[in-house]
N, CA, C and O atoms as CSV, one atom per row, in Angstrom:
chain,resi,resn,atom,element,x,y,z
A,1,MET,N,N,108.068,98.284,125.592
A,1,MET,CA,C,109.089,98.991,124.827
A,1,MET,C,C,108.510,100.314,124.308
A,1,MET,O,O,107.409,100.350,123.759
A,2,ALA,N,N,109.254,101.369,124.489
A,2,ALA,CA,C,108.835,102.689,124.015
A,2,ALA,C,C,108.990,102.784,122.495
A,2,ALA,O,O,109.899,102.192,121.912
A,3,LEU,N,N,108.112,103.517,121.886
A,3,LEU,CA,C,108.137,103.732,120.436
A,3,LEU,C,C,108.135,105.239,120.168
A,3,LEU,O,O,107.135,105.776,119.691
A,4,PRO,N,N,109.236,105.924,120.468
A,4,PRO,CA,C,109.220,107.387,120.400
A,4,PRO,C,C,109.031,107.959,119.000
A,4,PRO,O,O,108.354,108.975,118.844
A,5,ILE,N,N,109.597,107.347,118.004
A,5,ILE,CA,C,109.498,107.904,116.649
A,5,ILE,C,C,108.073,107.746,116.127
A,5,ILE,O,O,107.467,108.709,115.657
A,6,THR,N,N,107.548,106.538,116.211
A,6,THR,CA,C,106.179,106.307,115.743
A,6,THR,C,C,105.183,107.116,116.559
A,6,THR,O,O,104.202,107.624,116.017
A,7,SER,N,N,105.428,107.237,117.861
A,7,SER,CA,C,104.525,108.028,118.708
A,7,SER,C,C,104.485,109.485,118.262
A,7,SER,O,O,103.419,110.100,118.231
A,8,PHE,N,N,105.636,110.031,117.922
A,8,PHE,CA,C,105.695,111.409,117.442
A,8,PHE,C,C,104.842,111.576,116.189
A,8,PHE,O,O,104.039,112.504,116.089
A,9,PHE,N,N,105.028,110.667,115.236
A,9,PHE,CA,C,104.279,110.789,113.989
A,9,PHE,C,C,102.800,110.480,114.189
A,9,PHE,O,O,101.956,111.076,113.519
A,10,ALA,N,N,102.467,109.568,115.091
A,10,ALA,CA,C,101.058,109.313,115.397
A,10,ALA,C,C,100.406,110.591,115.909
A,10,ALA,O,O,99.295,110.929,115.502
A,11,ALA,N,N,101.092,111.302,116.800
A,11,ALA,CA,C,100.550,112.560,117.315
A,11,ALA,C,C,100.365,113.577,116.186
A,11,ALA,O,O,99.347,114.266,116.133
A,12,ALA,N,N,101.333,113.670,115.295
A,12,ALA,CA,C,101.231,114.611,114.174
A,12,ALA,C,C,100.048,114.248,113.270
A,12,ALA,O,O,99.324,115.131,112.811
A,13,PHE,N,N,99.854,112.959,113.018
A,13,PHE,CA,C,98.736,112.536,112.177
A,13,PHE,C,C,97.391,112.758,112.871
A,13,PHE,O,O,96.398,113.057,112.208
A,14,ILE,N,N,97.349,112.617,114.184
A,14,ILE,CA,C,96.108,112.895,114.909
A,14,ILE,C,C,95.756,114.372,114.801
A,14,ILE,O,O,94.589,114.720,114.617
A,15,VAL,N,N,96.751,115.241,114.914
A,15,VAL,CA,C,96.503,116.678,114.740
A,15,VAL,C,C,95.976,116.946,113.332
A,15,VAL,O,O,95.022,117.703,113.155
A,16,MET,N,N,96.594,116.329,112.345
A,16,MET,CA,C,96.141,116.529,110.976
A,16,MET,C,C,94.721,116.001,110.788
A,16,MET,O,O,93.917,116.626,110.096
A,17,ALA,N,N,94.408,114.867,111.391
A,17,ALA,CA,C,93.045,114.323,111.304
A,17,ALA,C,C,92.038,115.312,111.888
A,17,ALA,O,O,90.963,115.515,111.324
A,18,LEU,N,N,92.388,115.919,113.008
A,18,LEU,CA,C,91.494,116.918,113.620
A,18,LEU,C,C,91.255,118.097,112.684
A,18,LEU,O,O,90.133,118.589,112.567
A,19,VAL,N,N,92.303,118.543,112.027
A,19,VAL,CA,C,92.158,119.657,111.072
A,19,VAL,C,C,91.222,119.253,109.934
A,19,VAL,O,O,90.327,120.012,109.561
A,20,LEU,N,N,91.430,118.061,109.387
A,20,LEU,CA,C,90.589,117.605,108.275
A,20,LEU,C,C,89.140,117.403,108.710
A,20,LEU,O,O,88.214,117.707,107.958
A,21,ILE,N,N,88.945,116.890,109.922
A,21,ILE,CA,C,87.590,116.724,110.449
A,21,ILE,C,C,86.905,118.087,110.579
A,21,ILE,O,O,85.762,118.260,110.156
A,22,MET,N,N,87.607,119.037,111.160
A,22,MET,CA,C,87.014,120.362,111.367
A,22,MET,C,C,86.702,121.053,110.037
A,22,MET,O,O,85.714,121.780,109.931
A,23,ARG,N,N,87.534,120.828,109.036
A,23,ARG,CA,C,87.258,121.420,107.727
A,23,ARG,C,C,86.008,120.799,107.114
A,23,ARG,O,O,85.194,121.505,106.519
A,24,ALA,N,N,85.849,119.476,107.255
A,24,ALA,CA,C,84.653,118.814,106.725
A,24,ALA,C,C,83.401,119.269,107.487
A,24,ALA,O,O,82.360,119.522,106.882
A,25,VAL,N,N,83.509,119.368,108.788
A,25,VAL,CA,C,82.377,119.853,109.597
A,25,VAL,C,C,82.019,121.276,109.188
A,25,VAL,O,O,80.842,121.605,109.047
A,26,GLY,N,N,83.023,122.112,108.998
A,26,GLY,CA,C,82.771,123.483,108.547
A,26,GLY,C,C,82.074,123.520,107.199
A,26,GLY,O,O,81.189,124.345,106.975
A,27,GLY,N,N,82.469,122.628,106.304
A,27,GLY,CA,C,81.809,122.541,105.001
A,27,GLY,C,C,80.366,122.093,105.132
A,27,GLY,O,O,79.484,122.599,104.438
A,28,ARG,N,N,80.130,121.150,106.018
A,28,ARG,CA,C,78.749,120.695,106.238
A,28,ARG,C,C,77.887,121.836,106.760
A,28,ARG,O,O,76.743,122.009,106.340
A,29,LYS,N,N,78.448,122.609,107.678
A,29,LYS,CA,C,77.711,123.748,108.228
A,29,LYS,C,C,77.462,124.801,107.145
A,29,LYS,O,O,76.354,125.323,107.020
A,30,LYS,N,N,78.491,125.102,106.373
A,30,LYS,CA,C,78.380,126.115,105.317
A,30,LYS,C,C,77.282,125.767,104.310
A,30,LYS,O,O,76.518,126.636,103.889
A,31,PHE,N,N,77.209,124.477,103.924
A,31,PHE,CA,C,76.247,124.061,102.912
A,31,PHE,C,C,74.961,123.472,103.503
A,31,PHE,O,O,74.081,123.033,102.763
A,32,SER,N,N,74.857,123.464,104.828
A,32,SER,CA,C,73.682,122.915,105.526
A,32,SER,C,C,73.378,121.481,105.095
A,32,SER,O,O,72.253,121.151,104.721
A,33,VAL,N,N,74.415,120.635,105.157
A,33,VAL,CA,C,74.284,119.231,104.765
A,33,VAL,C,C,74.720,118.369,105.949
A,33,VAL,O,O,75.822,118.529,106.473
A,34,SER,N,N,73.834,117.444,106.367
A,34,SER,CA,C,74.204,116.592,107.498
A,34,SER,C,C,74.674,115.205,107.057
A,34,SER,O,O,75.474,114.581,107.754
A,35,VAL,N,N,74.194,114.717,105.921
A,35,VAL,CA,C,74.595,113.406,105.412
A,35,VAL,C,C,74.951,113.544,103.938
A,35,VAL,O,O,74.239,114.203,103.179
A,36,GLY,N,N,76.046,112.927,103.540
A,36,GLY,CA,C,76.473,113.020,102.152
A,36,GLY,C,C,77.052,114.388,101.851
A,36,GLY,O,O,77.406,115.144,102.755
A,37,ASP,N,N,77.144,114.695,100.552
A,37,ASP,CA,C,77.720,115.985,100.168
A,37,ASP,C,C,76.685,116.956,99.620
A,37,ASP,O,O,77.017,118.090,99.276
A,38,GLY,N,N,75.425,116.516,99.536
A,38,GLY,CA,C,74.362,117.405,99.069
A,38,GLY,C,C,74.573,117.932,97.664
A,38,GLY,O,O,73.964,118.929,97.274
A,39,GLY,N,N,75.442,117.264,96.891
A,39,GLY,CA,C,75.716,117.727,95.537
A,39,GLY,C,C,76.696,118.886,95.454
A,39,GLY,O,O,76.858,119.487,94.392
A,40,HIS,N,N,77.343,119.202,96.555
A,40,HIS,CA,C,78.304,120.307,96.590
A,40,HIS,C,C,79.719,119.752,96.391
A,40,HIS,O,O,80.237,119.034,97.246
A,41,GLU,N,N,80.330,120.088,95.264
A,41,GLU,CA,C,81.667,119.571,94.972
A,41,GLU,C,C,82.684,119.985,96.032
A,41,GLU,O,O,83.546,119.188,96.401
A,42,ASP,N,N,82.596,121.202,96.518
A,42,ASP,CA,C,83.557,121.653,97.524
A,42,ASP,C,C,83.452,120.827,98.804
A,42,ASP,O,O,84.468,120.502,99.417
A,43,LEU,N,N,82.233,120.486,99.209
A,43,LEU,CA,C,82.057,119.633,100.390
A,43,LEU,C,C,82.554,118.224,100.103
A,43,LEU,O,O,83.183,117.601,100.959
A,44,ALA,N,N,82.277,117.722,98.915
A,44,ALA,CA,C,82.764,116.389,98.546
A,44,ALA,C,C,84.289,116.336,98.611
A,44,ALA,O,O,84.855,115.337,99.054
A,45,ARG,N,N,84.948,117.389,98.180
A,45,ARG,CA,C,86.413,117.439,98.233
A,45,ARG,C,C,86.911,117.402,99.673
A,45,ARG,O,O,87.860,116.682,99.985
A,46,LEU,N,N,86.278,118.172,100.549
A,46,LEU,CA,C,86.670,118.183,101.962
A,46,LEU,C,C,86.461,116.805,102.592
A,46,LEU,O,O,87.296,116.327,103.360
A,47,MET,N,N,85.344,116.182,102.257
A,47,MET,CA,C,85.047,114.858,102.797
A,47,MET,C,C,86.047,113.818,102.295
A,47,MET,O,O,86.503,112.972,103.063
A,48,ARG,N,N,86.385,113.880,101.010
A,48,ARG,CA,C,87.326,112.904,100.443
A,48,ARG,C,C,88.746,113.142,100.945
A,48,ARG,O,O,89.515,112.192,101.093
A,49,ALA,N,N,89.100,114.389,101.207
A,49,ALA,CA,C,90.429,114.653,101.783
A,49,ALA,C,C,90.544,113.954,103.125
A,49,ALA,O,O,91.566,113.337,103.425
A,50,HIS,N,N,89.501,114.049,103.927
A,50,HIS,CA,C,89.504,113.370,105.227
A,50,HIS,C,C,89.450,111.854,105.046
A,50,HIS,O,O,90.210,111.124,105.682
A,51,ALA,N,N,88.562,111.384,104.186
A,51,ALA,CA,C,88.397,109.943,103.999
A,51,ALA,C,C,89.670,109.289,103.462
A,51,ALA,O,O,90.055,108.214,103.923
A,52,ASN,N,N,90.317,109.920,102.503
A,52,ASN,CA,C,91.543,109.334,101.965
A,52,ASN,C,C,92.624,109.283,103.027
A,52,ASN,O,O,93.400,108.329,103.079
A,53,PHE,N,N,92.681,110.291,103.867
A,53,PHE,CA,C,93.618,110.310,104.994
A,53,PHE,C,C,93.370,109.095,105.886
A,53,PHE,O,O,94.299,108.372,106.247
A,54,VAL,N,N,92.111,108.888,106.232
A,54,VAL,CA,C,91.744,107.774,107.116
A,54,VAL,C,C,91.994,106.425,106.443
A,54,VAL,O,O,92.257,105.434,107.125
A,55,GLU,N,N,91.917,106.377,105.125
A,55,GLU,CA,C,92.126,105.133,104.382
A,55,GLU,C,C,93.598,104.757,104.248
A,55,GLU,O,O,93.914,103.604,103.956
A,56,THR,N,N,94.495,105.703,104.455
A,56,THR,CA,C,95.908,105.403,104.238
A,56,THR,C,C,96.770,105.442,105.492
A,56,THR,O,O,97.658,104.606,105.656
A,57,VAL,N,N,96.523,106.391,106.370
A,57,VAL,CA,C,97.408,106.613,107.515
A,57,VAL,C,C,97.524,105.399,108.441
A,57,VAL,O,O,98.634,105.067,108.856
A,58,PRO,N,N,96.414,104.723,108.780
A,58,PRO,CA,C,96.567,103.590,109.706
A,58,PRO,C,C,97.532,102.505,109.205
A,58,PRO,O,O,98.261,101.916,110.004
A,59,PHE,N,N,97.543,102.241,107.912
A,59,PHE,CA,C,98.432,101.213,107.382
A,59,PHE,C,C,99.900,101.568,107.616
A,59,PHE,O,O,100.689,100.727,108.045
A,60,VAL,N,N,100.252,102.808,107.335
A,60,VAL,CA,C,101.648,103.219,107.517
A,60,VAL,C,C,102.006,103.271,108.997
A,60,VAL,O,O,103.107,102.871,109.377
A,61,LEU,N,N,101.099,103.756,109.838
A,61,LEU,CA,C,101.401,103.795,111.278
A,61,LEU,C,C,101.589,102.390,111.851
A,61,LEU,O,O,102.499,102.164,112.649
A,62,VAL,N,N,100.743,101.455,111.452
A,62,VAL,CA,C,100.928,100.068,111.909
A,62,VAL,C,C,102.266,99.536,111.411
A,62,VAL,O,O,103.004,98.888,112.154
A,63,GLY,N,N,102.567,99.812,110.160
A,63,GLY,CA,C,103.865,99.395,109.620
A,63,GLY,C,C,105.022,100.004,110.389
A,63,GLY,O,O,106.012,99.326,110.668
A,64,MET,N,N,104.906,101.279,110.732
A,64,MET,CA,C,105.976,101.936,111.494
A,64,MET,C,C,106.117,101.342,112.890
A,64,MET,O,O,107.234,101.180,113.382
A,65,VAL,N,N,105.004,101.016,113.531
A,65,VAL,CA,C,105.064,100.363,114.848
A,65,VAL,C,C,105.841,99.057,114.732
A,65,VAL,O,O,106.741,98.789,115.527
A,66,LEU,N,N,105.490,98.251,113.739
A,66,LEU,CA,C,106.173,96.970,113.557
A,66,LEU,C,C,107.648,97.166,113.220
A,66,LEU,O,O,108.508,96.450,113.734
A,67,MET,N,N,107.937,98.133,112.361
A,67,MET,CA,C,109.326,98.415,112.014
A,67,MET,C,C,110.114,98.822,113.253
A,67,MET,O,O,111.236,98.360,113.462
A,68,GLU,N,N,109.519,99.695,114.080
A,68,GLU,CA,C,110.221,100.164,115.276
A,68,GLU,C,C,110.406,99.023,116.277
A,68,GLU,O,O,111.465,98.903,116.893
A,69,LEU,N,N,109.380,98.190,116.440
A,69,LEU,CA,C,109.510,97.029,117.333
A,69,LEU,C,C,110.569,96.048,116.830
A,69,LEU,O,O,111.246,95.390,117.619
A,70,ASN,N,N,110.699,95.959,115.512
A,70,ASN,CA,C,111.690,95.063,114.917
A,70,ASN,C,C,113.096,95.661,114.889
A,70,ASN,O,O,114.032,95.029,114.401
A,71,GLY,N,N,113.242,96.876,115.410
A,71,GLY,CA,C,114.565,97.466,115.534
A,71,GLY,C,C,115.017,98.340,114.383
A,71,GLY,O,O,116.218,98.550,114.210
A,72,ALA,N,N,114.090,98.857,113.588
A,72,ALA,CA,C,114.483,99.754,112.504
A,72,ALA,C,C,115.204,100.974,113.077
A,72,ALA,O,O,114.900,101.431,114.179
A,73,ALA,N,N,116.142,101.479,112.328
A,73,ALA,CA,C,116.910,102.653,112.754
A,73,ALA,C,C,115.990,103.864,112.875
A,73,ALA,O,O,115.083,104.059,112.066
A,74,ASN,N,N,116.244,104.670,113.899
A,74,ASN,CA,C,115.439,105.874,114.106
A,74,ASN,C,C,115.444,106.791,112.886
A,74,ASN,O,O,114.417,107.375,112.541
A,75,TRP,N,N,116.607,106.917,112.230
A,75,TRP,CA,C,116.698,107.797,111.066
A,75,TRP,C,C,115.783,107.303,109.949
A,75,TRP,O,O,115.177,108.109,109.243
A,76,TRP,N,N,115.677,105.970,109.780
A,76,TRP,CA,C,114.842,105.408,108.725
A,76,TRP,C,C,113.355,105.656,109.036
A,76,TRP,O,O,112.581,106.024,108.152
A,77,LEU,N,N,112.975,105.453,110.283
A,77,LEU,CA,C,111.606,105.724,110.694
A,77,LEU,C,C,111.265,107.209,110.537
A,77,LEU,O,O,110.165,107.558,110.110
A,78,ALA,N,N,112.211,108.071,110.882
A,78,ALA,CA,C,111.983,109.513,110.747
A,78,ALA,C,C,111.802,109.911,109.283
A,78,ALA,O,O,110.968,110.760,108.967
A,79,ILE,N,N,112.575,109.303,108.399
A,79,ILE,CA,C,112.421,109.582,106.965
A,79,ILE,C,C,111.055,109.109,106.481
A,79,ILE,O,O,110.334,109.853,105.816
A,80,ILE,N,N,110.705,107.875,106.814
A,80,ILE,CA,C,109.405,107.325,106.397
A,80,ILE,C,C,108.276,108.216,106.916
A,80,ILE,O,O,107.394,108.610,106.152
A,81,GLY,N,N,108.302,108.532,108.207
A,81,GLY,CA,C,107.236,109.339,108.805
A,81,GLY,C,C,107.180,110.748,108.238
A,81,GLY,O,O,106.098,111.262,107.954
A,82,GLY,N,N,108.329,111.371,108.074
A,82,GLY,CA,C,108.375,112.739,107.563
A,82,GLY,C,C,107.913,112.847,106.122
A,82,GLY,O,O,107.153,113.749,105.770
A,83,VAL,N,N,108.373,111.927,105.295
A,83,VAL,CA,C,107.969,111.942,103.886
A,83,VAL,C,C,106.471,111.644,103.772
A,83,VAL,O,O,105.764,112.260,102.974
A,84,PHE,N,N,106.003,110.699,104.575
A,84,PHE,CA,C,104.577,110.361,104.531
A,84,PHE,C,C,103.721,111.524,105.016
A,84,PHE,O,O,102.670,111.798,104.437
A,85,LEU,N,N,104.149,112.203,106.057
A,85,LEU,CA,C,103.412,113.367,106.553
A,85,LEU,C,C,103.337,114.450,105.467
A,85,LEU,O,O,102.278,115.034,105.239
A,86,ALA,N,N,104.447,114.706,104.814
A,86,ALA,CA,C,104.460,115.685,103.728
A,86,ALA,C,C,103.528,115.255,102.593
A,86,ALA,O,O,102.833,116.087,102.010
A,87,ALA,N,N,103.514,113.977,102.287
A,87,ALA,CA,C,102.634,113.463,101.235
A,87,ALA,C,C,101.173,113.646,101.591
A,87,ALA,O,O,100.367,114.020,100.740
A,88,ARG,N,N,100.828,113.385,102.838
A,88,ARG,CA,C,99.435,113.522,103.269
A,88,ARG,C,C,99.000,114.990,103.289
A,88,ARG,O,O,97.854,115.295,102.956
A,89,VAL,N,N,99.890,115.894,103.670
A,89,VAL,CA,C,99.569,117.320,103.624
A,89,VAL,C,C,99.371,117.744,102.174
A,89,VAL,O,O,98.411,118.446,101.854
A,90,SER,N,N,100.269,117.323,101.306
A,90,SER,CA,C,100.166,117.660,99.888
A,90,SER,C,C,98.847,117.156,99.304
A,90,SER,O,O,98.159,117.887,98.592
A,91,HIS,N,N,98.503,115.919,99.603
A,91,HIS,CA,C,97.270,115.346,99.076
A,91,HIS,C,C,96.045,116.102,99.598
A,91,HIS,O,O,95.114,116.377,98.841
A,92,ALA,N,N,96.048,116.434,100.882
A,92,ALA,CA,C,94.908,117.158,101.459
A,92,ALA,C,C,94.731,118.523,100.797
A,92,ALA,O,O,93.605,118.950,100.544
A,93,ILE,N,N,95.834,119.202,100.518
A,93,ILE,CA,C,95.758,120.482,99.817
A,93,ILE,C,C,95.165,120.276,98.420
A,93,ILE,O,O,94.269,121.008,98.000
A,94,GLY,N,N,95.674,119.284,97.718
A,94,GLY,CA,C,95.200,119.011,96.365
A,94,GLY,C,C,93.747,118.595,96.299
A,94,GLY,O,O,93.055,118.912,95.332
A,95,MET,N,N,93.272,117.887,97.316
A,95,MET,CA,C,91.869,117.458,97.337
A,95,MET,C,C,90.935,118.575,97.776
A,95,MET,O,O,89.766,118.595,97.392
A,96,SER,N,N,91.428,119.478,98.555
A,96,SER,CA,C,90.569,120.489,99.165
A,96,SER,C,C,90.250,121.662,98.251
A,96,SER,O,O,89.261,122.363,98.463
A,97,TYR,N,N,91.065,121.874,97.256
A,97,TYR,CA,C,90.879,123.035,96.389
A,97,TYR,C,C,90.796,122.601,94.940
A,97,TYR,O,O,91.355,121.576,94.549
A,98,ARG,N,N,90.107,123.375,94.167
A,98,ARG,CA,C,90.035,123.098,92.735
A,98,ARG,C,C,91.351,123.510,92.082
A,98,ARG,O,O,92.247,124.037,92.741
A,99,TYR,N,N,91.451,123.266,90.795
A,99,TYR,CA,C,92.632,123.649,90.035
A,99,TYR,C,C,93.059,125.061,90.434
A,99,TYR,O,O,92.188,125.923,90.545
A,100,PRO,N,N,94.318,125.348,90.652
A,100,PRO,CA,C,95.526,124.631,90.246
A,100,PRO,C,C,96.142,123.730,91.313
A,100,PRO,O,O,97.315,123.379,91.191
A,101,ALA,N,N,95.421,123.348,92.328
A,101,ALA,CA,C,95.987,122.543,93.413
A,101,ALA,C,C,96.120,121.065,93.058
A,101,ALA,O,O,96.698,120.305,93.836
A,102,ILE,N,N,95.608,120.641,91.921
A,102,ILE,CA,C,95.620,119.231,91.547
A,102,ILE,C,C,97.024,118.617,91.571
A,102,ILE,O,O,97.145,117.467,91.993
A,103,PRO,N,N,98.096,119.305,91.148
A,103,PRO,CA,C,99.428,118.684,91.252
A,103,PRO,C,C,99.783,118.275,92.687
A,103,PRO,O,O,100.495,117.290,92.882
A,104,PHE,N,N,99.302,119.009,93.687
A,104,PHE,CA,C,99.541,118.606,95.074
A,104,PHE,C,C,98.926,117.237,95.346
A,104,PHE,O,O,99.523,116.403,96.026
A,105,ARG,N,N,97.740,117.016,94.815
A,105,ARG,CA,C,97.067,115.729,94.988
A,105,ARG,C,C,97.868,114.612,94.323
A,105,ARG,O,O,98.080,113.555,94.917
A,106,LEU,N,N,98.304,114.847,93.105
A,106,LEU,CA,C,99.050,113.826,92.375
A,106,LEU,C,C,100.362,113.483,93.063
A,106,LEU,O,O,100.704,112.310,93.210
A,107,VAL,N,N,101.090,114.502,93.482
A,107,VAL,CA,C,102.354,114.266,94.189
A,107,VAL,C,C,102.079,113.550,95.507
A,107,VAL,O,O,102.793,112.614,95.870
A,108,GLY,N,N,101.045,113.988,96.223
A,108,GLY,CA,C,100.706,113.357,97.495
A,108,GLY,C,C,100.406,111.880,97.349
A,108,GLY,O,O,100.872,111.070,98.150
A,109,MET,N,N,99.639,111.523,96.343
A,109,MET,CA,C,99.306,110.105,96.151
A,109,MET,C,C,100.508,109.306,95.664
A,109,MET,O,O,100.719,108.176,96.104
A,110,ALA,N,N,101.295,109.882,94.762
A,110,ALA,CA,C,102.479,109.158,94.274
A,110,ALA,C,C,103.449,108.874,95.408
A,110,ALA,O,O,103.977,107.768,95.518
A,111,VAL,N,N,103.682,109.863,96.244
A,111,VAL,CA,C,104.604,109.674,97.369
A,111,VAL,C,C,103.999,108.712,98.388
A,111,VAL,O,O,104.720,107.911,98.984
A,112,THR,N,N,102.691,108.780,98.593
A,112,THR,CA,C,102.028,107.837,99.502
A,112,THR,C,C,102.248,106.399,99.043
A,112,THR,O,O,102.584,105.531,99.849
A,113,VAL,N,N,102.062,106.152,97.777
A,113,VAL,CA,C,102.285,104.802,97.244
A,113,VAL,C,C,103.745,104.394,97.435
A,113,VAL,O,O,104.032,103.252,97.795
A,114,GLY,N,N,104.660,105.325,97.193
A,114,GLY,CA,C,106.075,105.040,97.404
A,114,GLY,C,C,106.379,104.679,98.848
A,114,GLY,O,O,107.161,103.765,99.107
A,115,VAL,N,N,105.769,105.387,99.788
A,115,VAL,CA,C,105.975,105.080,101.208
A,115,VAL,C,C,105.402,103.703,101.535
A,115,VAL,O,O,106.020,102.941,102.277
A,116,PHE,N,N,104.237,103.377,100.995
A,116,PHE,CA,C,103.687,102.037,101.213
A,116,PHE,C,C,104.696,100.975,100.766
A,116,PHE,O,O,104.933,99.998,101.476
A,117,VAL,N,N,105.281,101.172,99.596
A,117,VAL,CA,C,106.250,100.210,99.066
A,117,VAL,C,C,107.465,100.108,99.990
A,117,VAL,O,O,107.940,99.004,100.257
A,118,LEU,N,N,107.973,101.235,100.481
A,118,LEU,CA,C,109.126,101.225,101.385
A,118,LEU,C,C,108.808,100.527,102.704
A,118,LEU,O,O,109.636,99.786,103.234
A,119,VAL,N,N,107.622,100.761,103.228
A,119,VAL,CA,C,107.229,100.108,104.483
A,119,VAL,C,C,107.121,98.599,104.272
A,119,VAL,O,O,107.629,97.819,105.078
A,120,VAL,N,N,106.474,98.196,103.208
A,120,VAL,CA,C,106.335,96.764,102.911
A,120,VAL,C,C,107.708,96.126,102.713
A,120,VAL,O,O,107.976,95.053,103.253
A,121,ALA,N,N,108.573,96.775,101.947
A,121,ALA,CA,C,109.910,96.227,101.700
A,121,ALA,C,C,110.695,96.106,103.003
A,121,ALA,O,O,111.374,95.104,103.228
A,122,THR,N,N,110.606,97.116,103.856
A,122,THR,CA,C,111.309,97.069,105.136
A,122,THR,C,C,110.784,95.941,106.004
A,122,THR,O,O,111.565,95.209,106.612
A,123,LEU,N,N,109.473,95.795,106.066
A,123,LEU,CA,C,108.893,94.729,106.890
A,123,LEU,C,C,109.253,93.348,106.362
A,123,LEU,O,O,109.557,92.444,107.141
A,124,PHE,N,N,109.219,93.181,105.053
A,124,PHE,CA,C,109.641,91.885,104.485
A,124,PHE,C,C,111.116,91.624,104.785
A,124,PHE,O,O,111.490,90.518,105.176
A,125,TYR,N,N,111.940,92.636,104.603
A,125,TYR,CA,C,113.375,92.487,104.908
A,125,TYR,C,C,113.586,92.103,106.376
A,125,TYR,O,O,114.330,91.171,106.679
A,126,GLN,N,N,112.932,92.822,107.274
A,126,GLN,CA,C,113.077,92.524,108.704
A,126,GLN,C,C,112.574,91.121,109.030
A,126,GLN,O,O,113.158,90.434,109.868
A,127,SER,N,N,111.511,90.695,108.382
A,127,SER,CA,C,110.945,89.379,108.635
A,127,SER,C,C,111.870,88.262,108.147
A,127,SER,O,O,112.019,87.232,108.804
A,128,LEU,N,N,112.482,88.482,106.995
A,128,LEU,CA,C,113.317,87.441,106.391
A,128,LEU,C,C,114.742,87.434,106.909
A,128,LEU,O,O,115.351,86.373,107.047
A,129,PHE,N,N,115.281,88.623,107.198
A,129,PHE,CA,C,116.706,88.711,107.546
A,129,PHE,C,C,116.945,89.278,108.934
A,129,PHE,O,O,118.090,89.417,109.365
A,130,GLY,N,N,115.858,89.608,109.639
A,130,GLY,CA,C,115.770,90.172,110.942
A,130,GLY,C,C,116.906,90.511,111.727
A,130,GLY,O,O,116.759,90.996,112.848
């Protein structure tokens, strides 16, 4: 079975992962650090932006795959994926820069948690009332 909606968002998240990886690599080169952050807050921010992305995106993508396989409406998957993508971009901006970007981080995490709740609720609903 094809999963066009989830596939689209998976591709978008892979592109974003590449951007975050390249930014962290650039920071490592700039500060001449191969392991850890070398005590550089700016490098730590770049690393955490990437790490937080990796810590959250797989859960939502797996949830979206299951939702799509269970017959979730394309519009619902598009909303979940689009809002989550916006949240991850917002969070990455907020993590990558010092103040005044912090509100981007807060909004990104709040929306991320909201998307987790929506995915869980949808999966429970599909499981119980399928």
